C-alpha positions as CSV (number, residue, x, y, z in Angstrom):
1,M,-5.8,-20.1,9.2
2,T,-4.2,-18.5,5.8
3,E,-7.3,-17.3,4.5
4,K,-8.2,-15.2,7.2
5,I,-4.4,-13.7,7.3
6,F,-5.0,-12.5,3.8
7,E,-8.1,-11.0,5.2
8,N,-6.4,-8.3,6.5
9,N,-5.0,-6.7,3.6
10,Q,-7.5,-6.5,0.8
11,V,-7.2,-3.7,-2.4
12,T,-9.4,-3.6,-5.2
13,L,-8.1,-1.2,-8.2
14,V,-9.8,-0.3,-11.4
15,G,-7.9,1.6,-14.1
16,E,-5.9,2.2,-17.3
17,V,-2.6,0.1,-18.1
18,V,-0.1,2.6,-19.0
19,T,2.6,0.4,-19.1
20,D,3.8,-2.6,-20.5
21,F,4.8,-5.3,-18.5
22,T,8.4,-5.4,-17.3
23,F,10.2,-8.4,-15.6
24,S,10.4,-8.6,-12.0
25,H,11.5,-12.3,-10.7
26,D,10.3,-15.3,-10.6
27,V,10.2,-18.4,-8.2
28,Y,10.1,-21.7,-8.6
29,G,9.8,-21.4,-12.4
30,E,6.4,-18.4,-12.0
31,G,7.3,-15.5,-13.3
32,F,6.1,-12.0,-11.9
33,Y,6.2,-8.7,-14.0
34,M,5.2,-5.5,-13.3
35,I,2.6,-3.1,-14.8
36,D,1.7,0.6,-13.9
37,V,-2.4,1.0,-13.3
38,K,-3.2,4.9,-13.6
39,A,-6.4,4.7,-11.0
40,K,-9.0,8.2,-10.9
41,R,-9.6,9.8,-7.7
42,L,-12.8,11.6,-6.3
43,S,-11.0,14.9,-8.2
44,D,-9.6,15.2,-11.8
45,S,-6.4,13.7,-11.0
46,F,-4.9,10.5,-10.9
47,D,-3.1,8.1,-8.9
48,Y,-0.2,5.4,-10.8
49,I,-0.1,2.2,-9.0
50,P,2.6,-0.6,-9.9
51,V,1.0,-3.7,-9.6
52,M,2.6,-7.2,-9.8
53,V,1.0,-9.5,-11.7
54,S,1.9,-13.8,-12.1
55,D,2.4,-14.9,-15.4
56,R,-0.1,-18.0,-14.5
57,L,-2.7,-14.9,-14.4
58,I,-1.9,-13.2,-17.5
59,S,0.5,-13.9,-20.2
60,P,3.4,-10.8,-20.4
61,D,3.5,-11.9,-24.1
62,E,0.7,-9.8,-25.4
63,S,0.7,-6.2,-24.1
64,I,-2.7,-4.8,-22.3
65,K,-1.6,-1.1,-22.5
66,G,-4.5,1.3,-22.9
67,K,-6.9,-1.7,-21.9
68,Y,-8.5,-1.5,-18.3
69,V,-8.2,-3.7,-15.5
70,V,-10.0,-4.8,-12.5
71,V,-7.5,-6.1,-10.0
72,T,-7.9,-7.5,-6.5
73,G,-5.3,-8.1,-4.2
74,Q,-2.6,-6.9,-1.7
75,F,-0.7,-4.1,-0.8
76,R,2.9,-5.5,-0.2
77,S,6.2,-4.0,0.7
78,Y,9.9,-5.6,0.2
79,N,12.9,-4.1,1.4
80,K,15.8,-3.3,-1.5
81,H,19.2,-3.5,-0.8
82,D,21.1,-0.6,-2.2
83,E,24.9,-0.4,-1.9
84,T,24.6,2.0,1.2
85,K,20.8,1.5,2.3
86,N,17.5,-0.4,2.1
87,R,14.7,0.9,0.2
88,L,11.0,0.2,0.8
89,I,9.3,-1.2,-2.4
90,L,5.3,-0.9,-2.4
91,S,3.3,-2.5,-4.7
92,V,0.1,-4.0,-5.3
93,F,0.1,-7.9,-5.6
94,A,-2.2,-9.4,-8.5
95,R,-4.5,-12.5,-6.9
96,E,-7.2,-11.9,-9.6
97,I,-7.2,-9.6,-12.6
98,E,-9.6,-9.0,-15.3
99,V,-8.4,-6.9,-18.6
100,T,-11.8,-5.0,-20.7
101,D,-11.7,-3.0,-23.1
102,E,-14.0,-0.4,-21.4
103,E,-13.6,1.6,-17.6
104,P,-16.0,-0.5,-15.2
105,E,-18.1,2.3,-14.0
106,D,-19.5,0.3,-11.1
107,I,-16.6,-0.7,-9.4
108,K,-14.9,1.7,-6.6
109,P,-11.6,2.5,-8.6
110,N,-9.2,2.5,-5.6
111,Y,-9.8,0.8,-2.4
112,I,-7.8,-0.6,0.3
113,Y,-8.4,-2.1,3.9
114,L,-5.9,-3.0,6.1
115,D,-5.9,-4.5,9.9
116,G,-2.1,-4.1,11.2
117,Y,-0.3,-2.9,13.9
118,V,2.2,0.1,14.7
119,C,5.5,-0.4,14.3
120,K,6.7,3.2,14.7
121,S,5.4,6.0,17.0
122,P,3.3,8.3,14.5
123,I,4.4,11.7,13.1
124,Y,2.0,14.9,13.6
125,R,2.4,17.9,12.0
126,K,0.9,20.5,10.3
127,T,1.4,22.2,6.6
128,P,2.1,25.9,6.0
129,L,-1.6,26.5,5.3
130,G,-2.5,24.9,8.8
131,R,-4.0,21.3,7.6
132,E,-3.3,18.6,9.9
133,I,-1.3,15.3,8.7
134,A,-0.1,12.1,10.9
135,D,2.1,9.4,9.2
136,I,1.5,6.1,10.4
137,L,3.7,2.9,9.4
138,L,1.7,-0.1,9.8
139,A,3.1,-3.8,10.4
140,V,0.7,-6.1,8.5
141,N,1.0,-9.7,8.9
142,R,1.4,-12.5,5.9
143,P,1.9,-16.0,6.6
144,Y,5.0,-18.1,7.4
145,G,6.2,-15.2,9.8
146,K,6.2,-12.5,7.1
147,S,5.1,-8.9,7.4
148,D,4.3,-5.9,5.1
149,Y,5.5,-2.6,6.4
150,I,2.8,0.1,4.9
151,P,3.2,3.5,5.2
152,C,-0.3,5.5,6.1
153,I,-1.1,9.0,6.0
154,C,-4.2,10.6,7.9
155,W,-5.9,14.1,8.0
156,G,-7.9,16.6,9.8
157,R,-9.7,14.6,12.7
158,N,-8.1,11.5,11.7
159,A,-4.4,12.6,12.3
160,R,-5.4,13.9,15.8
161,Y,-6.8,10.8,16.8
162,A,-4.0,9.0,15.1
163,E,-0.9,11.2,17.0
164,N,-1.6,9.4,20.5
165,F,-1.4,5.9,19.0
166,E,1.1,3.3,20.4
167,V,3.6,1.1,19.1
168,G,2.1,-2.3,19.4
169,G,-1.5,-1.0,19.3
170,R,-3.7,-2.8,16.4
171,V,-5.1,-0.3,13.8
172,M,-8.0,-1.4,11.3
173,L,-8.2,1.4,8.4
174,W,-9.9,1.9,5.1
175,G,-8.6,4.3,2.1
176,R,-6.9,4.2,-1.1
177,I,-3.5,3.7,-2.3
178,Q,-2.1,7.3,-3.6
179,S,1.2,8.1,-5.7
180,R,3.2,11.2,-4.5
181,E,5.8,13.1,-6.6
182,Y,8.9,14.7,-4.9
183,Q,12.1,15.7,-5.5
184,K,14.9,14.0,-3.8
185,K,18.4,16.7,-3.7
186,Y,21.4,15.1,-3.7
187,S,23.6,18.5,-4.4
188,E,23.1,22.3,-5.8
189,T,23.3,20.5,-9.5
190,E,21.7,17.2,-9.0
191,I,17.8,16.4,-8.2
192,E,15.9,13.3,-8.7
193,K,12.2,13.1,-9.1
194,K,11.0,10.2,-7.1
195,I,7.6,8.9,-6.5
196,A,6.1,7.7,-3.0
197,Y,3.4,5.4,-2.3
198,E,1.0,5.8,0.7
199,V,-2.5,4.8,2.0
200,S,-4.5,8.0,2.5
201,V,-6.6,6.9,5.1
202,S,-10.4,7.9,5.1
203,K,-11.6,5.8,8.1
204,L,-9.6,4.2,11.0
205,E,-10.4,2.3,14.4
206,Y,-7.8,1.7,17.4
207,E,-7.1,-0.9,19.7
208,P,-4.2,-0.2,22.4
209,E,-1.9,-3.4,22.7
210,K,-3.0,-5.6,25.2
211,I,-0.8,-6.2,28.5
212,M,-0.9,-9.9,29.3
213,E,-1.8,-10.2,33.5
214,D,-0.1,-12.3,35.7
215,M,-2.0,-15.3,35.8
216,Y,-0.6,-16.6,39.0
217,A,-1.8,-16.1,42.3
218,Y,0.7,-15.3,45.0
219,T,-0.4,-16.6,48.9
């Protein structure tokens, strides 16, 4: 049962570690630490993806900054409670991690597969240059009644397809995790640079929510 649920959220990430370990939290004596991994895009740019690693997989006492890693795991979310609102925090949860001195060439650098459910009506729009975009928020189930809420972005034909998805419908999608810088303006003088993470979708399939038929026959 557990292994089947894990299959609905699969990530492979290959790239250079660009930060040292920073402590995140511990659970029953198991420590979890964060690193940022710089993963290649098909273009000449990069995505900078936060990865959460257990100290049972790798010791945080030894820096791996500047080395390359192959990470397999899941894309997870949790709500961080600030004073006035909740923020959705996203990171790759490492199930396995391999450290190398050279960048592996035979593994796709940034791959994700998700199987989840639409939990918010998609938002379809066009950029000033006319490019079509649709945003989907996907709920991906975890064991023990938990779910991860993953923002996904579709382009072009996929955006037109996703525009009509309904809440509760099942979506299977393939793509990559992308990082995106933006500026949040609080006042005329106070502007903060932030980074958003989302799944850039390359392929997706949709199944509408199944409505249970009445099983009782009336005579």
